[in-house]
C-alpha positions as a printed NumPy array, in Angstrom:
array([[-77.285,  79.064, -31.407],
       [-75.68 ,  81.5  , -33.842],
       [-72.365,  79.639, -33.699],
       [-74.048,  76.307, -34.466],
       [-75.959,  77.831, -37.389],
       [-72.757,  79.379, -38.703],
       [-70.89 ,  76.084, -38.493],
       [-73.709,  74.117, -40.147],
       [-74.217,  76.653, -42.924],
       [-70.539,  76.354, -43.833],
       [-70.54 ,  72.552, -43.666],
       [-69.492,  71.207, -47.04 ],
       [-68.413,  74.614, -48.301],
       [-65.214,  73.956, -50.219],
       [-64.101,  77.553, -50.406],
       [-60.412,  77.808, -49.663],
       [-58.874,  80.971, -48.341],
       [-55.236,  81.769, -48.982],
       [-52.988,  84.464, -47.597],
       [-50.735,  85.788, -50.354],
       [-47.824,  88.131, -49.791],
       [-46.918,  90.418, -52.707],
       [-43.403,  91.811, -52.456],
       [-40.764,  93.407, -54.64 ],
       [-38.617,  96.503, -54.514],
       [-40.12 ,  99.955, -54.945],
       [-41.516, 100.971, -58.349],
       [-41.822,  97.388, -59.624],
       [-45.581,  97.784, -60.128],
       [-46.991,  95.79 , -57.187],
       [-49.883,  98.098, -56.361],
       [-50.868,  98.568, -60.004],
       [-50.875,  94.77 , -60.406],
       [-52.926,  94.3  , -57.224],
       [-55.648,  96.692, -58.299],
       [-55.728,  95.319, -61.828],
       [-56.262,  91.865, -60.265],
       [-59.023,  93.235, -58.039],
       [-60.823,  95.581, -60.446],
       [-59.87 ,  94.211, -63.855],
       [-58.769,  97.619, -65.058],
       [-55.795,  99.933, -64.598],
       [-55.866, 102.513, -61.839],
       [-53.57 , 105.387, -61.018],
       [-51.558, 104.569, -57.908],
       [-49.121, 106.324, -55.632],
       [-46.123, 104.712, -53.92 ],
       [-47.289, 102.484, -51.089],
       [-46.397, 103.485, -47.566],
       [-47.069, 100.493, -45.344],
       [-49.329,  98.026, -47.119],
       [-52.526,  97.476, -49.098],
       [-54.762,  94.443, -48.572],
       [-57.352,  93.225, -51.073],
       [-59.447,  90.072, -51.305],
       [-59.951,  88.46 , -54.688],
       [-62.534,  85.726, -55.324],
       [-61.482,  83.278, -58.029],
       [-63.884,  81.168, -60.086],
       [-62.479,  78.   , -58.504],
       [-63.952,  78.871, -55.086],
       [-60.587,  80.111, -53.87 ],
       [-60.313,  83.41 , -52.052],
       [-56.958,  85.167, -52.152],
       [-56.205,  87.776, -49.514],
       [-53.278,  89.621, -51.042],
       [-50.989,  91.775, -48.924],
       [-49.107,  94.299, -51.069],
       [-46.265,  95.499, -48.853],
       [-44.214,  98.601, -49.597],
       [-40.985,  97.933, -51.446],
       [-39.297, 100.962, -49.935],
       [-38.075,  99.126, -46.847],
       [-37.392,  95.427, -47.53 ],
       [-36.002,  94.993, -43.999],
       [-39.616,  95.125, -42.734],
       [-40.893,  92.342, -45.012],
       [-39.994,  89.632, -42.495],
       [-42.811,  90.817, -40.228],
       [-45.437,  89.796, -42.801],
       [-44.287,  86.214, -43.441],
       [-46.321,  84.375, -40.791],
       [-49.087,  82.113, -42.186],
       [-48.315,  83.001, -45.798],
       [-49.491,  80.404, -48.337],
       [-47.793,  81.897, -51.392],
       [-45.423,  84.667, -52.35 ],
       [-45.929,  86.831, -55.414],
       [-42.604,  88.526, -56.081],
       [-42.822,  91.401, -58.564],
       [-39.782,  92.343, -60.631],
       [-39.476,  95.31 , -62.974],
       [-38.277,  93.405, -66.054],
       [-37.067,  96.649, -67.631],
       [-34.837,  97.73 , -64.727],
       [-31.561,  95.909, -65.36 ],
       [-29.71 ,  98.244, -62.984],
       [-31.651,  96.91 , -59.986],
       [-31.885,  93.244, -60.973],
       [-29.102,  92.173, -58.618],
       [-30.686,  94.139, -55.758],
       [-34.156,  92.661, -56.235],
       [-32.721,  89.152, -56.636],
       [-30.802,  89.499, -53.371],
       [-33.94 ,  90.642, -51.53 ],
       [-35.932,  87.719, -52.923],
       [-33.267,  85.159, -52.016],
       [-32.963,  86.599, -48.501],
       [-36.711,  86.199, -48.094],
       [-36.715,  82.635, -49.366],
       [-33.986,  81.729, -46.864],
       [-36.41 ,  82.518, -44.03 ],
       [-37.689,  79.388, -42.262],
       [-41.289,  80.688, -42.462],
       [-41.128,  80.368, -46.27 ],
       [-39.338,  77.017, -46.584],
       [-42.208,  75.348, -48.507],
       [-43.702,  78.462, -50.066],
       [-45.274,  78.597, -53.515],
       [-43.546,  81.361, -55.499],
       [-45.003,  83.29 , -58.426],
       [-42.558,  85.767, -59.951],
       [-44.27 ,  88.442, -62.035],
       [-41.86 ,  89.943, -64.566],
       [-43.71 ,  93.233, -64.863],
       [-43.334,  95.98 , -67.493],
       [-42.651,  93.299, -70.1  ],
       [-43.959,  95.638, -72.808],
       [-41.03 ,  98.037, -72.511],
       [-38.288,  97.828, -75.149],
       [-35.508,  97.132, -72.673],
       [-37.42 ,  94.434, -70.748],
       [-35.643,  91.154, -70.044],
       [-37.541,  88.016, -71.1  ],
       [-39.016,  85.875, -68.341],
       [-36.727,  82.947, -69.223],
       [-33.649,  85.184, -69.02 ],
       [-34.889,  86.607, -65.705],
       [-35.383,  83.076, -64.349],
       [-31.749,  82.322, -65.181],
       [-30.326,  85.57 , -63.851],
       [-32.359,  85.394, -60.633],
       [-31.354,  81.789, -59.94 ],
       [-34.907,  80.447, -59.962],
       [-33.833,  77.088, -61.39 ],
       [-31.79 ,  76.419, -58.247],
       [-34.815,  76.766, -55.95 ],
       [-36.277,  73.69 , -54.282],
       [-39.849,  75.015, -54.157],
       [-42.776,  75.241, -56.57 ],
       [-42.25 ,  78.372, -58.646],
       [-43.373,  79.978, -61.878],
       [-42.381,  83.158, -63.687],
       [-44.936,  85.097, -65.725],
       [-44.379,  88.159, -67.908],
       [-46.944,  90.846, -67.101],
       [-47.958,  94.367, -68.012],
       [-49.833,  95.823, -65.039],
       [-51.264,  98.742, -67.014],
       [-52.998,  96.507, -69.581],
       [-53.506,  93.335, -67.545],
       [-51.4  ,  91.237, -69.91 ],
       [-50.239,  88.014, -68.231],
       [-52.028,  88.611, -64.921],
       [-54.754,  86.003, -65.404],
       [-52.191,  83.402, -66.511],
       [-50.119,  84.027, -63.388],
       [-53.159,  83.806, -61.109],
       [-54.312,  80.649, -62.883],
       [-50.95 ,  78.963, -62.225],
       [-51.033,  80.124, -58.603],
       [-54.582,  78.889, -58.082],
       [-53.932,  75.498, -59.708],
       [-50.782,  75.022, -57.629],
       [-52.459,  76.012, -54.355],
       [-55.461,  73.757, -55.041],
       [-53.131,  70.736, -55.246],
       [-51.716,  71.404, -51.779],
       [-53.294,  70.4  , -48.451],
       [-55.81 ,  72.976, -47.187],
       [-54.175,  76.056, -45.69 ],
       [-53.777,  76.265, -41.935],
       [-56.007,  78.781, -40.173],
       [-54.324,  82.049, -39.347],
       [-53.58 ,  82.124, -35.615],
       [-55.301,  84.842, -33.662],
       [-54.352,  86.17 , -30.264],
       [-56.981,  85.225, -27.7  ],
       [-57.322,  87.487, -24.706],
       [-59.257,  87.17 , -21.465],
       [-62.047,  89.673, -21.005]])
């Protein structure tokens, strides 16, 4: 009876749930961005070992489950790609020395078959710093214009929240135009 009630109570509910993967090399500001998205205010963070997962309810009835995966070991990112609806790739816009490295990691990810139709939001973080590269220049230097997927680049400042809502708004609007996400497969076992 509980299952029937649960199914009927959700009938007509248009809430959409999306699995979002947030990646980028270490020290780009992923965790600070995640918690600013979740809490609406800056928090002090430490380098992520493993991953953080947070759920964010948007006004449009969309629920984003965001997986913030450590940037310290990009070789492990491939294990998180399954059933991902969108990729948020965070770039430190002020770190010109590592731009080639982060671009290579992003392009390697996008070459994976699991992400062939992925929606990509690039957050050009730390845009407030004097040596930050503009988002349009980053798009050029990272080769975003050559991609055959839906993508957007947004300048952000994780510590103040600047640009975060605009990036999430683009992501939400883009996801809402797509067919509903597939359910995440679960392993069923005999008991």
